[in-house]
N, C-alpha and C positions, 0 to 999 in steps of 0.2 A: 835285485833286479836293476837293470839299466834301461833308461828310457831314451829312445832316439826318435827323431823326426826326420822323415825322408821326403824331400820334394822330388816329384817324379814328372818327367816330360814323356809324353806318349806319342806314338806315331799318329798322324792326322786321322781323326775319326775313330780312334781306338781307346779313348779314355774309359768308356764303360766296360770294354772287354778286359782291360788291365785291372780295373777296380774289382771286377768279378773274379778274375784269376787270383788276385791278392787276398780276397776274402773267402776263398775256397775252403771248405771245412777240412780238407785233407792236409792243409798247411799246418806245421807245428806252431807257428807264432802268428796269431791272427791280429791284424792291426785295426786301429780305429782310423778310418780313411775318409777324406773329404775331397770333393772337387773344388778347385780354386781358380781364381783368375790370375792372369799375369804370365810370366815366362814359363811357369810350370803348370801342369794340369791337375795334379793330385798332391795331397799331403797325407802321409801315413804316419801314425804314431804307434811305435812298437815298444812293448815292455819285454826286454830280453833277459833271460837268466844271466847272472854274472859270468858264468863259464862260457858263454857264447861270444866268440870273437866278432866284433862288429864288421870288420873288413871282410872276413870270410862270409858272414851272413849276407852282406850287400852283394858281393861278387858271385857267390855260389848259389844263393837262393833268389834274391831279387832280380839280378840281371839275367837270369834264365827265363824270366816271364816274358813271353812274346810281346812285342810292340812297346817295350820300354826303351826309350831313346837315350835318356840321360837321367841321372839322379844327383841330388845334393843332400848330404847327410849332416845332421847336427846332433851331437850328443848332449843330452840335458844333464845338468849336475844336481840341481836342487829345485823341487817344486815350491812355489810360494802361494800362500793363501792368506786371507785375513788372520786366521789363527796362527799360522807360522810366523807372520810378520810381527804380531804382538809378542811372540816369544823372544824376538830379537831386541825388543826395546828394553 
């Protein structure tokens, strides 16, 4: 699995519509999604199978959702928690 975070800017007044579209049960990859403040309106956390190309996923799936104006994608490498940090010591 590959974890990505996607910051999403929506058209004015369309944040809830985009959030609902992204969490539609018919979508193959359901995100954990939050509304946020700042330059972007939403942040979505996706866990994608290793065989899914991130670029194609963003361009062919995410950008087809109506009212998404802009995205900024970050690929996560390793999760850290108190337990995993202790393993590094």
